C-alpha positions as CSV (number, residue, x, y, z in Angstrom):
1,M,5.0,15.2,29.4
2,T,2.7,14.0,26.9
3,K,3.7,12.0,23.4
4,K,3.8,14.0,20.1
5,Q,2.0,12.8,17.7
6,Y,3.3,12.5,14.2
7,Q,1.4,12.9,11.5
8,R,1.6,9.5,9.0
9,Y,2.1,10.0,4.9
10,S,1.1,7.4,2.3
11,A,3.7,6.9,-0.5
12,E,1.0,8.3,-3.0
13,F,1.0,11.3,-0.6
14,K,4.7,11.9,-0.5
15,I,5.2,10.9,-4.4
16,H,2.3,13.7,-4.9
17,A,4.5,15.9,-3.2
18,L,7.5,15.4,-4.6
19,K,6.2,15.9,-7.9
20,R,3.9,18.8,-7.4
21,A,7.4,20.3,-6.0
22,S,9.2,19.5,-9.3
23,E,6.9,21.5,-11.5
24,D,7.9,24.7,-13.0
25,G,7.3,27.3,-10.9
26,V,6.5,25.6,-7.6
27,T,8.9,26.4,-4.3
28,D,9.3,23.9,-2.0
29,K,7.5,26.5,0.3
30,D,4.3,26.8,-2.0
31,V,4.0,23.1,-2.0
32,C,4.6,22.7,2.1
33,E,1.7,25.5,2.9
34,E,-0.4,23.7,0.4
35,L,0.2,20.6,1.7
36,G,0.7,21.7,5.8
37,M,4.1,20.1,5.9
38,S,7.3,21.3,6.9
39,R,10.1,21.6,4.1
40,R,12.5,19.6,6.1
41,Q,10.0,16.9,5.7
42,L,9.9,17.3,1.8
43,R,13.9,17.2,1.6
44,R,14.1,14.4,3.5
45,W,11.5,12.6,1.1
46,R,13.3,13.9,-2.0
47,D,16.8,12.5,-0.6
48,Q,15.5,9.1,0.0
49,Y,13.5,9.4,-3.6
50,H,16.8,10.2,-5.0
51,L,18.6,7.5,-2.9
52,M,16.2,4.7,-3.4
53,G,13.9,5.2,-6.1
54,D,10.5,3.9,-6.6
55,E,11.2,1.8,-3.4
56,A,11.7,4.4,-1.3
57,F,8.2,4.5,0.6
58,P,7.3,1.1,1.2
59,G,5.3,1.9,4.2
60,L,1.7,0.3,4.2
61,A,2.4,-0.7,0.7
62,L,4.0,-3.7,2.1
63,E,1.7,-4.6,4.6
64,R,-1.6,-4.7,1.6
65,D,0.8,-6.6,-0.2
66,E,1.2,-9.5,2.2
67,E,-2.4,-9.0,2.8
68,V,-3.5,-9.6,-0.4
69,A,-1.2,-12.4,-1.0
70,E,-2.9,-14.0,2.1
71,I,-6.6,-13.7,1.2
72,K,-5.2,-15.0,-2.3
73,R,-3.9,-18.4,-0.3
74,R,-7.4,-18.3,1.4
75,L,-9.3,-17.9,-1.9
76,K,-7.7,-20.8,-3.4
77,K,-8.0,-23.0,-0.3
78,A,-11.8,-22.1,-0.6
79,E,-12.0,-23.1,-3.5
80,Q,-10.1,-26.6,-3.6
81,E,-12.5,-27.3,-0.7
82,R,-15.7,-26.3,-2.7
83,D,-14.3,-28.5,-5.7
84,F,-13.6,-31.0,-3.3
85,L,-17.3,-30.9,-1.7
86,R,-19.0,-30.5,-5.0
87,D,-16.9,-34.0,-6.4
88,A,-18.0,-35.9,-3.4
89,A,-21.9,-34.4,-3.5
90,V,-21.5,-35.9,-7.3
91,F,-19.9,-39.2,-6.7
92,F,-22.5,-40.0,-3.4
93,A,-25.4,-38.7,-5.7
94,K,-24.4,-41.5,-8.3
95,E,-23.7,-44.1,-5.4
96,S,-27.4,-43.7,-4.0
97,K,-29.1,-44.6,-7.1
């Protein structure tokens, strides 16, 4: 028996689907057919969004935020090292004269 591959959707996609479904004259069925997903999934997203608001779909966004924070920490450390080496080069250049 093979494992079923589940489709993963981004938070932006989910919010787009919910906004599209809330437009006048557009039914859940229309949106689901348009986006290739089930109505049950759309209902789950809607329920989750009503319960949690903007925090409903953290998904990859949290991973990206953590990655960005790590990159910023590394950049700050590299800048400090660069500044230290620059100051050291200036100091030793003065000493050698």
